[in-house]
Structure formats: structure tokens, C-alpha cells
C-alpha positions, 0 to 999 in steps of 0.5 A, a space after each residue: 702171601 695174601 697180605 702182600 698181594 693186598 698191599 700191592 693192590 692198594 698201592 696200585 689203586 692209590 696210583 690210579 686215583 692220583 693219575 685221575 686227579 691229575 688228569 681232571 685238573 689238567 682238563 679243568 685248566 684247559 677248559 678255563 684257558 679256552 673259555 678265557 680266550 673265547 671270551 676275549 675273542 668274543 669281546 674284541 669282536 663286539 663293535 660299538 653300537 650304531 646310533 643316530 646323531 644330528 648336528 644342531 644349529 641356531 634358529 629363531 623360534 616362537 614359544 607360546 604360553 597360555 594363561 586362564 582368561 575371563 571374557 567380558 563385553 565392552 559394556 556389561 551393565 545391570 538393568 535396575 528399576 529407578 522407581 518402585 512398583 509392579 512389572 506391568 509388561 516384559 517386552 523382551 525375551 532372554 538372550 534377545 538383541 536390543 538397541 539403545 533406547 528400546 523399551 524393556 519393561 513397563 512398571 505400573 505408571 498409574 501412581 506416578 501419573 497421579 503424582 504428576 497431576 498433583 504436582 501440576 495442580 500445586 504449580 497452578 495454585 502457586 502461579 495463582 498466588 503469584 498473581 494475587 500477590 502482584 495485585 496486592 502490590 499494585 493496589 498498595 503502591 499508589 496508596 503509599 505514594 499518597 500516604 494513605 497507608 504505611 510503607 510497611 504494608 507495601 513492603 509486606 505485599 512485595 515480600 509475599 509476592 516474592 514468596 509466591 514466586 518461590 513457591 511456584 518455582 518449587 512447584 515447577 521442580 515437583 512437576 519435573 520430578 514427577 515427570 522424571 519418575 513417570 518416565 522411569 516406569 518405562 525401563 529402556 536399554 541404555 546401550 545396544 547389546 544382548 539381554 541376559 536372564 530375566 529373574 522377575 516376570 510380569 506382576 513382580 514387585 520391584 524397587 531400586 533397593 532390590 539386590 537382584 537387577 531386572 536383567 543384564 545387558 551386554 554389548 559384545 560387538 567387541 569383547 575384552 579378555 582379561 588375563 594375569 601374569 605372575 611377576 616373573 612372567 611379567 618381567 620376561 614379557 617386558 624383556 621381550 617387548 621393550 619400551 619406556 612406557 606400557 603404551 610403547 610396549 603395547 604397540 610392539 606386541 603381536 596379535 594374540 590368540 584365544 583358546 576356547 573352553 574346548 581348546 578350539 582356537 577362536 578364528 580372529 586374533 586380538 590385540 593387547 590394549 591394556 596393562 594394569 597399573 599395579 600388581 594384585 596384593 593377594 595374587 601377586 599377579 598383574 592384569 592385562 586385557 586383550 580386545 577381540 572382534 565379535 561381530 558374529 556374537 559367538 563370544 558372550 560375557 562370562 565365557 572362559 578360555 585361555 589367552 595364548 601369548 607368543 614369545 620370540 627367542 632369537 639365536 636359540 637351539 632346538 633339541 628333541 625332548 627324546 634326545 635328553 635325560 633328566 637327572 636331579 632336576 637337570 637336563 642332559 644330552 649325549 654330545 659326540 666328541 673326538 674319537 666318536 665318543 660321547 660326553 654327557 652334557 648339561 643344557 639350559 632349557 628356556 622354553 618348549 615348542 612342540 616336542 622340542 626344547 629350546 636351549 641357550 646354554 650347553 651346546 653351540 651351533 655345529 655340535 652333534 648329539 645322539 638322538 636315541 638309545 641314550 639308556 644304553 650309553 655311558 660317559 666316554 663310550 664309543 659309538 658308530 654315528 649314523 645320520 639321523 632320518 625321520 621327523 626328528 632330523 627334519 625338526 632339528 635341522 630346519 
């Protein structure tokens, strides 16, 4: 009897377990259906993102390229001694402005004064020899006519007279040379300008063979600024400023700016006035020169800086850099297409001005591009276009 009761109890327990399993399965299925419906409803409820867009237009822009530059005076010369001796006096200070013809150094002149006196004495002796030879000719002439002496003696006297005159001319040249050397002891400025360093002081022995000059002299009322263009840059330069000859292209060039070593802009603009006739074989670059007024003397020979050259681009489109993506050396924007969807569009960048790219391919006037939120966009995604505001919109729609 107990066995029968145990059997029925076990059977009821199995039934209750099966009922519980069915109930649990029904609950899971119901929860899944409700969750799927909720997710579908939620996805359907998320609107497209609202992102700023703007319309691009053509404009004429100027970009600036900067090139390292070296500054020199219009005249930069070494002041060197032309005679040997010790420096008797230094008559200028380093950095002083001097005028052409002003005495800078005095070299001990006493040996050259004595050389001049010696040359003058030699000249006097030569002139006396001329007189003596002339007297001999005058004495022999009537004797030859009267056949007292032979004609050969007269010819010898005349030859001696010619030799005496030649010796006198040589003596005159020696006097002139001695005077020149004496003048070289007074070292003068050949041009007006500024004095450089003076490495040798009073009492120093100097010679024309010295490797170091007495000083440098720079005329810097105007300065020459030299810079170099690589071959590709020079080709673009020629395309922007056409002309049959370099002289014609130079006439078309706008004024250029000079950036000093602290990146400040020199207040006066200069003019390019020289293009070298050939490329440097070592660097593959060609040298150009610009001239800048420098009446204030703020620029000195040896200064460095950068020359800023402007290039004009007609019919170009401005695109903010922040509205672009770079992938595998290519630049893209998200352009707005039909149905407020976006398309990743490659663009061709030809220059940069401020925070904007200049492009000539990829977009056309009237196209709309997305300005921000690009990292959340995908090809063909729908957005809610919003009119751009702020500085980016002002720049691109100016």
C-alpha cells in the first residue's frame, strides 16, 4: 500500500516539474518578444543626427610660401692693408657709420716716406745725367762737323743721352710708386657704410697677405635678401607670373615681405629684382634676390629671416581643415547628396591659407559639406542638415 502511494506521489511530482518548465519557457519567450519589439520601437524612434553644413563657393585667394633667406648689404667689402707695417692708429669704432674717403687706420708711414725720398733722389740724379749727356752731345756736334772727331763718338753720346732720359723716366715711376705706397698707409673707406669687427688693434703688424681683413664695411641703406626656390616651386612661380624673359616676370611680381628671426614682419615691403641664370647643381635650387629699403639701419649684413612670397589662386574653393578627413594620403569631405544623405568625397588640395584648404577638384560651387561630427558619419548615412554658424561659416562663405 505504501508503495502505491509512493508511486502516485512521484507521478504528481513529475507533472508539477513539467508544468513549471512549460511556464518558464513561456515567460522567456514572452520576454524575448517584448524586448525585440521594444528594441525595434526604440531604433525607429532615434532621429538622424543634426549636423552643421555649409555651401561652398568659388573665390580668389592668395597663399603665402616662406623661404629661408640671407641678408646682405648692397655693398659688403673687406678692408685690407695694401702695404705691410704696424698699425699706428685706429681711427674708428666697431659698428660706427663712416663716409666714403674717411680714414679708418693709419699704418706706420716712416719706411715709405724714406722710400719716397730715395726715389726722389734717384730721379734728381737721373735728371742730372740727362743734362750731362746733353752737354756731351752739344760738345761733339761741331767737332764732328769739322771732322776733328769721328761721327761714332757723337752717336755714342746721343745714345748715352737717350739712356739718361730713360733712366729718368724709370726714376719718375719709382717716385710715383713710392707716393702710392705712402698713400696706402692711410687706409680709407671706399664706400659709405657700417664698420664691422676690428680684430687687429693698434700696434698689430699687418700685411696684404693676411687672411683676416682689418674690418668689414657694409653699405646697408638698402639690403639684398637672397632665397632659393626648388625646381617644382620655381615651375609654379613661372606659371603664376608669366613672361617671355625673367625681366618680364619680375615686372609682374607683387611686393614681398620679410619675416625676421623672431617671426615679426619687417615693416617695409621689398621687390624681387634678380633671378639667377642657373640652378645650383648641389642643391637643385635656383637663387632669387629681393631688395628692401633700410634707411633706419635695422637690418644688417649677416641677418637671417624668411622671405614670404604670395601666390594668387583664381577660382578656388575654401574648405575648413576641420571639415576634412585624411586617409591613406588622401583628403575627404562629407558632401550632402539627395535625401539628406552624405557621401565621402575626395578633394584635391592646392594650398593652405590660415585654417582652410584651397581645393581645385572634388567639389563645385553650390555643393554642401558637413562641417563637424565627421567621426560619427558613415557613407550614405542620413543627417538633419543645420545651417552653419560661427567663424567657420564666415570664412567659407565670405
